[in-house]
C-alpha positions in Angstrom: 32.8 31.7 3.3 29.3 32.4 4.9 29.7 29.3 7.0 33.0 30.5 8.4 31.5 33.9 9.3 28.6 32.2 11.0 31.0 30.0 12.9 32.8 33.1 14.1 29.4 34.5 15.2 28.8 31.3 17.1 32.1 31.7 19.0 31.5 35.4 19.8 27.9 34.7 20.9 29.0 31.8 23.1 31.6 34.0 24.7 29.2 36.9 25.3 26.5 34.7 26.7 28.8 33.1 29.2 29.9 36.6 30.3 26.2 37.6 30.6 25.4 34.5 32.8 28.4 35.2 35.0 27.5 38.9 35.5 23.9 37.9 36.3 25.0 35.3 38.8 27.4 37.7 40.5 24.8 40.5 40.7 22.1 38.4 42.4 21.5 36.2 45.4 19.8 32.9 44.4 18.7 31.2 41.2 15.3 32.8 40.9 16.8 36.3 41.1 19.5 35.3 38.5 16.8 34.0 36.2 15.0 37.3 36.4 18.1 39.4 35.7 18.2 41.1 32.3 21.7 39.8 31.5 20.3 36.2 31.9 17.7 37.0 29.3 20.3 38.6 27.0 22.4 35.4 27.4 19.3 33.3 26.4 18.8 35.5 23.4 22.4 35.1 22.3 22.0 31.3 22.8 19.0 31.3 20.4 21.0 33.3 17.8 23.9 30.9 18.3 21.7 27.9 17.8 20.3 29.2 14.5 23.8 30.2 13.3 25.1 26.7 14.3 22.5 25.0 12.2 23.5 27.1 9.2 27.2 26.4 9.9 26.5 22.7 9.8 24.9 23.1 6.4 28.1 24.5 5.0 30.9 22.8 6.9 31.7 19.2 7.9 31.0 18.6 11.6 34.5 17.2 12.0 35.8 20.7 11.2 33.1 22.9 12.6 32.9 21.4 16.0 36.6 21.6 16.9 36.8 25.1 15.6 33.8 26.0 17.7 35.9 24.8 20.7 37.8 28.0 20.4 35.3 29.1 23.0 37.5 27.3 25.5 40.1 30.0 24.6 37.8 33.0 24.1 35.8 32.6 27.3 38.8 32.6 29.6 40.4 35.5 27.7 37.2 37.5 27.9 36.9 36.7 31.6 40.4 38.1 32.0 39.6 41.3 30.1 36.0 42.0 30.9 35.6 40.4 34.4 39.2 41.1 35.5 39.6 37.4 36.5 43.0 35.9 36.9 44.4 33.2 34.6 47.1 30.8 35.8 50.0 29.8 33.7 48.4 26.4 33.3 45.2 27.9 32.0 47.2 30.1 29.5 49.1 27.0 28.4 45.9 25.1 27.9 44.5 27.9 25.8 47.6 27.8 23.6 47.3 24.1 23.2 43.6 24.3 22.3 44.2 27.1 19.8 47.0 25.0 18.2 44.8 22.0 18.0 42.1 24.0 16.3 44.6 25.4 13.8 45.6 21.9 12.9 42.0 20.8 12.4 41.0 23.9 10.5 44.1 24.1 8.4 44.2 23.2 4.7 43.9 19.5 4.1 41.5 19.0 7.1 
């Protein structure tokens, strides 16, 4: 149960750190300025939290289950970019998100 909660934390942290990096990149001109932006540093902090949580996840779940479920970030990041950044998603992207979520459900379901 703890491993599943930590896996959820990994997905949320990855989604948030990608949003932080995007906002920092959009708010600055050039790589050096982006590296100095506070959101970049927040993203790096989230990356560290995610790395620690991921190691703990791997202690409690098989990699063959944990890694595909962690790929839900391929769904959560585009959805978060839609909601938070007001980016547009194409029908193809939405369809891909549905397929990815379906695949994760198959891998993570009972009997995996």
